[in-house]
N, C-alpha and C positions, 0 to 999 in steps of 0.2 A: 504494500500500500504506500503510495506517495501522493504528495499534493504540491501544487504551485501556489505560493502565498506571497502577498505583497507586504514587505517590511520596510518602513521608512522610505517609501517611494521606489524601492527596488524589488524585483521579482526573484524568488529563490525556489528551487525544487528541493523539498524536504522529505525525509523519511524518519520514522521513529528510530531513536538511537544514534542519530547523526550529530556531528559537531559542525557548527556553522559560525562564520565570522560575518557580522553585519557592521554598518557604520555605528559609531559610538552612541549608545543609548544612555544619556546623562542621568535620566530619572530612575534607571533600574539599579537596584542594589545587588551586590554580589550575593548569590545564594537564594535570591528571590525567584518566584515563578512569574512568568509573563505569558499572556495569551494573545494570539493574533486571530482575528476573525475575518480578515480580508482574504479569504481563500478563493482563488480563481478557478482551480481545477482540482478534482480528486479522482484518483484511480484506485479501485478496490477490486482485486481479483478479476481483472479484465473489464469491469464496468467503469466507464469513464463518465463523470459528471462535470459539465462545463457550466460555469456561472454566467449570468448576464446582468450585471458585471461580476457578482460574487455568488458562491454557492451558499444557500441558506442552511443554518443549523450545523455548520462544520467549523471547528476551531482547532488551532494548533497550540499545544501547551509546551512551553520551553522553560528551561532553568538557566539563569545567568551564571556563568562559571567565572568569568574574569573580564577585566578591561585591559586590553593590550595595545601595543603599538605595532604597526606593520613594518615591513622592510623599508629601508631608506631608498627613495627615488632621487637620483641626481639629475639636475637640469643644467646643462652646460651650453652657454651661448658664446659665440666667437665671431668677430668680424675681422676678416683678413685685411692686411695692409693698413688698418687703422689702430693697431695695437690695443684692441679691446677684447677682453674675455671675462666672463663672469660664470662662477660656479654657485649653484644654489641647491640645497637639499631639502627634502620634505619626508616626514614620517606620518602616515595616516593613523588615527586612533580607531580601534575596532572594539567591539564587544563580542566575546565568545559565548555562544548559546549552545545548549545541549537540548535537542528536540526529544521530549519525553514521550509524547503520544499525539496522534491525530484523532480527535474526537469527531466521529461522523454520525 
């Protein structure tokens, strides 16, 4: 059984027992349970239910495991013959979720 759910404006394919990294959820405490009810599609043993826009009565239960930082992304700009170069780095903040169950 899997579902496609919208979390913070992004769509993810989730299954029970899966670890998922989403953009930082500031309001979520570590160890707390969160539920997502914007489920767009549910597949259960070959039966596919597609919502218009969401599937009614289905929710995803997840546990917040940690708030982490992603890998560093380096941005390098250079203009030849003008003696200009600039290096910039960025690390995105993520929240690690553990998908407990899909309640259908």
